[in-house]
C-alpha positions in Angstrom: 36.0 177.0 108.5 34.7 173.8 106.8 38.2 172.4 106.5 38.9 173.0 110.2 35.6 171.3 111.1 36.4 168.3 108.9 39.9 167.9 110.5 38.4 168.1 114.0 35.8 165.5 113.2 38.4 163.1 111.7 40.6 163.5 114.9 37.6 162.8 117.2 36.7 159.7 115.0 40.3 158.4 115.2 40.3 158.8 119.0 37.0 156.9 119.4 38.2 154.0 117.1 41.5 153.8 118.9 39.9 153.5 122.3 37.5 150.9 121.0 39.9 148.7 118.9 43.5 149.1 120.3 44.5 146.8 123.0 46.1 148.0 126.3 49.9 148.6 125.9 49.6 149.8 122.3 49.8 153.6 122.3 48.1 155.8 119.7 51.2 157.9 119.3 53.2 154.8 118.4 50.5 153.7 116.0 50.6 157.0 114.2 54.3 157.6 114.2 55.4 153.9 113.7 58.2 154.4 116.3 57.8 151.1 118.1 61.4 150.9 119.1 60.8 152.8 122.3 58.3 150.4 123.7 59.8 147.8 126.0 59.5 144.2 125.0 57.4 143.3 128.1 54.7 145.9 127.0 54.4 144.6 123.4 51.4 142.3 124.0 49.9 141.9 120.6 49.7 142.9 116.9 47.0 144.2 114.6 47.1 140.9 112.6 46.3 139.0 115.8 43.4 141.2 116.6 41.9 141.1 113.1 42.3 137.4 112.8 40.6 136.9 116.2 43.6 135.3 118.0 43.6 137.9 120.7 46.3 139.1 122.9 49.5 137.1 122.3 52.9 138.1 123.7 55.8 137.8 121.1 58.2 134.9 121.6 61.8 135.8 122.1 63.8 135.2 119.0 66.3 132.3 119.1 70.0 133.2 118.9 71.6 132.8 115.4 73.3 129.4 114.8 76.8 129.6 113.6 77.4 127.8 110.3 80.7 125.9 110.2 81.9 125.0 106.7 82.3 121.3 105.8 85.9 120.2 106.3 87.2 117.1 104.5 87.9 114.2 106.8 91.5 113.8 105.8 92.4 117.5 106.2 90.6 117.8 109.5 92.3 114.7 110.9 95.7 115.8 109.8 95.5 119.5 110.7 93.1 119.2 113.7 92.6 122.5 115.7 95.7 123.9 114.0 93.9 124.2 110.7 92.3 127.6 111.5 92.7 130.2 108.8 95.7 132.4 109.2 95.7 136.2 108.9 96.6 136.1 105.2 96.0 132.5 104.1 93.1 130.2 103.4 92.3 126.9 105.0 89.3 125.4 106.6 89.2 125.2 110.4 87.3 126.0 113.5 85.7 129.4 114.2 87.4 132.1 116.2 85.3 131.3 119.3 86.0 127.6 118.9 89.7 128.2 118.6 89.6 130.3 121.7 87.9 127.5 123.6 90.3 124.9 122.4 93.8 126.4 122.2 96.2 125.0 119.6 98.8 122.6 120.9 102.2 123.3 119.4 104.1 120.0 119.0 106.0 118.0 116.4 103.5 116.0 114.3 105.9 113.8 112.3 109.5 112.6 112.3 112.0 111.0 109.9 115.6 110.1 110.1 118.6 110.9 107.9 122.1 109.5 107.7 124.9 111.0 105.6 128.5 110.4 104.9 128.9 113.8 103.1 132.0 115.5 104.5 130.5 118.9 104.3 127.8 118.0 106.9 130.3 116.2 109.1 132.7 119.1 109.1 130.0 121.6 110.0 128.8 119.2 112.7 132.3 119.3 114.3 132.4 123.1 114.1 128.9 124.2 114.9 125.8 122.0 115.4 123.5 125.0 115.3 125.0 126.1 112.0 124.5 122.6 110.6 120.8 122.7 111.7 120.4 125.9 109.8 122.1 124.5 106.7 119.9 121.3 106.8 116.7 123.3 107.3 117.5 125.6 104.4 118.1 122.6 102.1 115.0 120.9 103.3 113.0 124.0 102.5 114.2 124.0 98.9 113.7 120.2 98.6 110.1 120.2 99.9 108.9 123.8 99.5 108.2 123.9 103.2 109.1 126.8 105.5 112.4 126.0 107.3 111.0 127.1 110.7 108.9 123.9 110.6 112.0 121.6 110.9 113.6 120.6 114.2 116.6 118.3 114.6 118.1 115.9 117.2 121.8 115.4 116.9 124.1 113.1 118.9 125.8 115.0 121.7 129.6 114.8 120.9 130.4 115.1 124.6 128.1 112.2 125.6 129.4 108.6 125.9 128.6 106.2 123.1 125.1 104.7 123.3 123.8 107.5 125.5 120.4 109.1 125.0 121.8 112.6 125.6 121.2 114.6 122.4 121.2 118.2 121.2 117.8 119.4 120.2 117.9 122.3 117.7 114.9 124.4 116.5 114.4 127.7 114.8 114.1 131.0 116.8 111.2 131.9 114.4 108.8 129.1 115.1 105.1 130.0 115.3 104.9 129.6 119.0 107.7 132.0 119.6 106.8 134.7 117.1 103.7 134.4 114.8 102.5 132.5 111.8 103.5 135.1 109.3 107.1 135.3 110.6 107.4 131.5 110.8 106.0 131.2 107.2 108.7 133.4 105.7 111.7 132.5 107.9 114.9 132.0 105.9 118.6 131.6 106.5 119.0 135.3 106.4 116.4 136.3 109.0 116.5 133.4 111.4 118.9 131.1 113.3 118.8 127.9 115.2 119.4 127.4 118.9 120.4 124.0 120.4 119.9 122.6 123.9 120.7 119.4 125.6 117.9 116.9 126.0 117.3 113.2 126.6 115.9 111.5 123.5 116.1 108.0 121.9 116.6 108.1 118.2 115.4 105.2 116.0 114.6 103.2 119.1 112.7 100.5 117.1 115.8 99.5 115.1 118.1 97.2 117.0 121.3 98.7 115.8 122.3 102.1 117.2 122.6 104.6 114.5 123.7 107.7 116.5 127.2 107.7 115.1 129.2 105.0 113.5 132.9 105.0 112.7 134.0 102.5 110.1 135.8 103.0 106.9 133.8 106.3 106.5 132.3 108.4 109.3 128.5 108.3 109.3 126.4 111.1 110.7 122.8 110.1 111.7 120.2 112.5 113.0 116.5 112.8 113.4 114.2 115.5 112.0 110.9 116.7 113.4 108.2 118.6 111.4 106.0 121.2 113.1 102.3 121.8 112.0 101.7 124.1 109.0 101.2 127.8 109.5 98.2 128.0 107.1 99.6 131.2 105.6 100.3 131.7 101.9 100.0 128.0 100.8 101.8 126.4 103.8 99.0 123.9 104.4 100.6 120.5 103.9 100.4 118.2 107.0 103.6 117.2 108.6 103.3 113.6 107.7 103.1 114.4 104.0 106.3 116.4 104.2 108.1 113.6 106.0 106.9 111.0 103.5 108.0 113.2 100.6 111.5 113.5 101.9 111.8 109.7 102.3 110.3 109.1 98.9 112.7 111.6 97.2 115.7 110.1 99.1 115.0 106.6 97.8 114.0 107.6 94.2 116.3 107.2 91.2 118.5 109.9 89.9 118.2 109.1 86.2 115.8 111.2 84.0 112.6 109.5 83.2 111.2 109.3 79.6 107.5 109.2 79.0 105.6 109.0 75.7 102.6 111.4 75.4 99.5 110.8 73.3 100.7 113.4 70.9 103.7 111.3 70.0 106.1 113.6 71.8 108.4 112.5 74.7 109.0 114.1 78.0 112.4 113.7 79.6 112.3 114.9 83.1 114.6 114.1 86.1 113.4 111.9 88.8 112.7 113.0 92.4 116.1 111.9 93.6 118.0 114.3 91.3 116.8 117.4 93.3 117.2 115.7 96.7 120.7 114.3 96.1 121.8 117.6 94.6 120.9 119.2 98.0 121.9 116.2 100.2 124.7 114.2 98.5 125.6 110.8 100.0 122.4 111.1 102.2 119.5 108.7 102.7 116.3 109.1 104.7 113.9 106.7 106.4 110.8 106.8 108.6 111.3 105.9 112.3 111.6 102.2 112.8 112.5 101.5 109.2 115.9 100.6 107.9 117.8 102.9 105.7 118.0 102.0 102.0 121.2 100.3 100.9 123.8 102.4 99.0 123.8 102.0 95.3 126.7 100.1 93.6 128.9 102.6 91.9 131.7 100.1 90.9 132.2 96.6 89.6 134.9 94.2 90.6 137.2 93.7 87.7 139.7 91.3 89.3 142.7 91.4 91.5 144.9 94.6 91.8 148.4 93.3 92.5 150.6 95.8 94.4 147.9 98.4 94.5 145.4 99.8 97.0 141.9 100.9 96.6 140.1 103.9 98.1 140.4 102.4 101.6 143.8 101.3 103.1 144.5 97.7 103.7 144.1 96.5 107.3 147.4 96.4 109.2 148.4 93.1 110.8 148.3 93.0 114.6 151.5 94.1 116.3 153.5 91.3 118.0 152.9 87.6 117.8 152.5 85.4 114.8 150.4 86.7 111.9 147.7 84.0 111.0 147.9 85.1 107.4 151.6 84.9 107.1 151.6 81.6 105.3 149.1 82.8 102.7 151.2 85.9 102.2 154.4 83.9 101.6 152.6 81.7 99.1 151.2 84.7 97.3 154.7 86.3 97.1 156.2 83.1 95.8 153.7 82.9 93.0 153.4 86.6 92.3 154.3 86.1 88.6 151.4 83.8 88.1 149.1 86.3 89.8 150.3 89.1 87.6 149.8 87.0 84.5 146.3 86.0 85.6 145.5 89.7 86.3 146.7 90.7 82.9 144.5 88.2 81.2 141.5 89.3 83.2 142.2 93.0 82.3 142.6 92.2 78.6 139.3 90.3 78.6 137.5 93.2 80.4 139.0 95.7 77.9 137.9 93.7 75.0 134.4 93.3 76.4 134.1 97.0 77.0 135.3 97.8 73.5 132.8 95.4 72.0 130.1 97.1 74.1 131.1 100.5 72.9 131.0 99.3 69.2 127.6 97.7 69.7 126.2 100.9 71.1 127.6 102.9 68.2 126.1 100.5 65.7 122.7 100.6 67.5 122.8 104.4 67.6 123.5 104.6 63.9 120.7 102.2 63.0 118.3 104.1 65.3 119.2 107.4 63.7 118.7 106.1 60.2 115.4 104.6 61.0 114.0 107.8 62.7 115.2 109.9 59.8 113.8 107.7 57.0 110.4 106.8 58.5 108.4 109.5 60.2 106.6 108.5 63.4 102.9 107.9 62.9 100.3 108.1 65.8 98.5 105.0 66.6 95.0 104.7 65.1 93.2 105.2 68.4 95.0 108.4 69.1 94.9 109.6 65.4 91.1 109.3 65.3 90.8 111.5 68.4 
């Protein structure tokens, strides 16, 4: 009985205090059960802390929407990649948020170009048989030369059916580009799961160079074409900007083929091939240049050793014009009349060259022997500044 009376008195006391202290809009049931989620925002007029501190009835202020935090992107990467630098489905990369990318759609276009010229017969033969096949071959070799997906390369070739000097070209690109498929397919496109398709277009190649380099026919046939590089897919490490890929190709094409020796601090040597070894292994007799720049001159692979009477070199001698008097006929008659003297002079030159080469060979042998003896008798010692470390 006493327990029931005490509970009743407590309930009456709580009701009196609730009517006296609680403000309108704050129910006793919600105060006891703490289930305030069912009260509309418009009816939540105050809090206990406001009443106790004497502030009074204060309506809660609507919370501000959360601010999206965009990670800092380096200026170089942001300028090079632009809106295309959004993270791919499986790769990293800094870029705009998903909402930002939706507001500014990515523009798919070629970001960089470079030009290549080649006298390699393999490329010229494939150009005559299938230009699309040549585009696939070149893209596959550029992939291995630059470690860049082959779907990022597009090509402009001279149209063999167009008149000389025309701007009609054949534009070839992969069927697995990112705009046609998706970034993952474009990233792993290879010569076994993709192909190239060509279409006729109007395009001026190397327009800033006065001489036309579309095709030249001289002693050797020259094939010149232009290469475009699409943006990176940002999937599995494919993040390099297009301009870096183009500059790497040009730098490799103009680098030396000889191995480079470098002395380390430990006293050991490194003997690694130059950049041109890999490039010229994939693209023999081929050079590259940025648009508007001239191609590098070919390296000298032979030295003139004197006249070659009665013989011909790699290129046939020019035939005299048919009909009429040959302007060089008198010189030819004089040469034939004194052919014995020319042969004697050629023999002396050849003997001198042979003697010079033999002397060079002997000198190299003596130098090699001295170097070997020196290296085997006196052990190499590190310099003092390196030995102290």
